[in-house]
Structures are given as structure tokens and as C-alpha cells.
N, C-alpha and C positions, 0 to 999 in steps of 0.2 A: 504495500500501499503505498507507504514510506518513497519508495522509488520510482513509483509509477511510471514512464511511457522510457525510462531511461535506462531499462533492463530488454528492449525491442532491438540492440543491436549488440546484444551479449557477446554474440560468440565472431562475433569480430573484429580487429586487431583493434587495440587503442591507445591513447595517449597513458604515462604513469598516473598522470592525476585523473585523467578517467577511469583507470582501473581502480585508484584508492577509492574513490567517489563510491563503485560499486563494492568493493570490500567493505564497505562502511555498513552494508543492509544488515552485516550480525550483527552490529552494536545497537542499528534502530531497533533490529527485530526485540533482542534483549531488553533495552529501554521501554517496546510499548506493552513488552510482559511482566513488566515492573509492578507490582502488587498485587497479581494474581499470583494464588499459592500453588506451586507446582513442585513436582517431583524431582532433584538436583539432576538425577541425567538427561531429565528433561531441556531441562537451562544448557546440562554440555551438550547435549545433540544441537539445540539452534546454534551454540557455539562452533563448534567443530564440523557443523556440515560439510565444511570445505577443506580440508586436513585430507592431506594423500602418505599413506605410507611411506615415501619418499622424502617426507620434509618439506615439499615444495607449494603444501596447499598453505592455505590462511586463514584465520588472524596469527596462531599463534605456529605454524612452520614446525606444527607436533612432528616425529618422526617416530616409525616402529611400533611401539609398545609404547610409548609416551602418551 
């Protein structure tokens, strides 16, 4: 919701600034969930749904069993 039409070209090449804006959706989603009682695993899933085993994901660059 917060990102709106900005995700239309999500698979096209983008500038580093545009990439940072798109990656902010994780923080925006967590802000939307503030005040809602959810189990910790749900919040972690929201935060880490773009992480990759090789550490190339975001927002935290987790790798392997991190």
C-alpha cells in the first residue's frame, strides 16, 4: 500500500537510490504492523522475506543459518 505504483517496474534495472526506496518496503510493512499483536515469527518473516542463503538479500544481508 505504501509503495503504490512504484513497484510497477520492479524487475527492471534501477538506480541505487531507486533500489533503496524499494527495499524500504520492509520497514514500511513493519511500521504498518506496529500496535498489532503478532507472534515474533510473523514479524521476523515480514522483515526477512527478501534474505538469501548467499547473503545477497536485504535488509540485513543474512547468510546461511543466520
